C-alpha positions as CSV (number, residue, x, y, z in Angstrom):
1,M,0.0,0.0,0.0
2,S,1.4,3.5,-1.0
3,G,0.4,6.9,0.1
4,H,1.9,10.2,0.9
5,F,2.2,13.0,3.4
6,E,1.0,16.5,2.5
7,L,2.5,19.5,4.6
8,I,-0.1,22.1,5.1
9,S,-0.7,25.6,6.6
10,A,-2.9,25.5,9.6
11,P,-5.6,28.5,9.4
12,D,-4.8,29.5,13.0
13,G,-0.9,29.6,12.1
14,G,1.6,27.0,12.3
15,Y,1.6,23.7,10.1
16,R,-0.1,20.3,9.9
17,F,0.5,17.3,7.7
18,R,-2.1,14.9,6.3
19,L,-1.6,11.5,5.4
20,L,-3.5,10.2,2.3
21,D,-3.8,6.8,0.9
22,K,-3.0,5.9,-2.7
23,S,-6.5,6.9,-3.7
24,G,-6.0,10.4,-2.3
25,D,-8.5,9.7,0.5
26,L,-7.8,11.3,4.0
27,V,-6.3,9.0,6.5
28,A,-5.1,11.3,9.2
29,I,-4.4,14.9,10.1
30,S,-1.7,15.8,12.5
31,V,-1.5,18.1,15.6
32,K,-0.4,21.8,14.9
33,F,3.3,22.2,14.6
34,P,5.0,25.7,15.1
35,T,7.3,25.3,12.2
36,K,7.7,23.4,8.9
37,R,10.8,21.7,10.4
38,S,8.9,20.4,13.5
39,A,6.2,19.3,11.3
40,A,8.6,17.3,9.0
41,A,10.0,15.7,12.3
42,G,6.3,14.7,13.2
43,I,6.2,12.8,9.7
44,Y,9.4,11.1,10.5
45,R,8.1,9.9,13.9
46,V,4.9,8.8,12.2
47,R,7.0,6.9,9.7
48,E,9.1,5.2,12.5
49,I,6.1,4.4,14.6
50,A,3.6,3.1,12.0
51,G,5.3,-0.1,11.3
52,T,5.4,-1.4,14.8
53,G,3.0,1.1,16.7
54,L,0.2,-0.6,18.9
55,I,-3.4,0.3,18.3
56,H,-5.1,2.1,21.3
57,D,-8.8,1.2,21.5
58,L,-10.5,4.5,22.8
59,S,-13.9,3.3,21.8
60,T,-16.6,3.0,24.3
61,S,-17.0,-0.8,23.5
62,R,-13.9,-2.7,24.0
63,R,-15.3,-6.2,22.5
64,S,-13.7,-7.4,19.3
65,E,-15.7,-6.9,16.3
66,P,-14.8,-8.8,13.1
67,S,-13.6,-6.7,10.1
68,H,-14.8,-7.6,6.6
69,R,-12.6,-5.0,5.0
70,F,-9.3,-5.5,6.7
71,R,-7.6,-8.8,7.6
72,P,-4.0,-8.4,8.9
73,T,-1.7,-11.2,8.5
74,Q,-1.0,-11.1,12.2
75,P,-3.4,-10.0,14.9
76,A,-2.8,-6.3,15.9
77,Q,-2.2,-5.6,19.6
78,V,-4.8,-3.2,21.1
79,H,-4.2,-1.2,24.3
80,S,-5.9,1.8,25.8
81,G,-4.2,5.2,25.3
82,T,-4.2,8.5,23.6
83,H,-4.6,9.7,20.0
84,A,-1.6,11.2,18.1
85,F,-3.7,13.0,15.6
86,Q,-6.8,15.2,15.5
87,A,-9.1,16.0,12.5
88,R,-9.3,19.7,11.8
89,G,-9.4,21.8,8.8
90,A,-6.3,23.2,7.2
91,T,-5.2,25.4,4.3
92,P,-2.7,24.0,1.8
93,C,0.8,25.6,1.3
94,T,3.5,25.2,-1.3
95,L,6.9,23.4,-0.2
96,S,9.9,25.3,-1.4
97,G,11.2,23.7,-4.6
98,S,8.4,21.3,-4.8
99,G,6.0,23.2,-7.2
100,R,3.1,21.4,-5.4
101,T,0.6,22.4,-3.1
């Protein structure tokens, strides 16, 4: 599965990044970062954690529900915890030298 990150300007200042899947559908929006450099460091952290990160179940129901759309080759570990992302609107920005928004 491939996808990409987009670095965007937050409407209230600072930067966020979006994670999109190969179809361009939104998967996640980051917290706000004060600088582009700190947002890029956040992307690096997500890349490092994504392969081995645990799933933190914050739903009201802790019972396991079967998934008909996603069947991992190994069972995912599920633990209670906190979210790293929050969904909020953002405005695209152009990265220097990329020519993309």
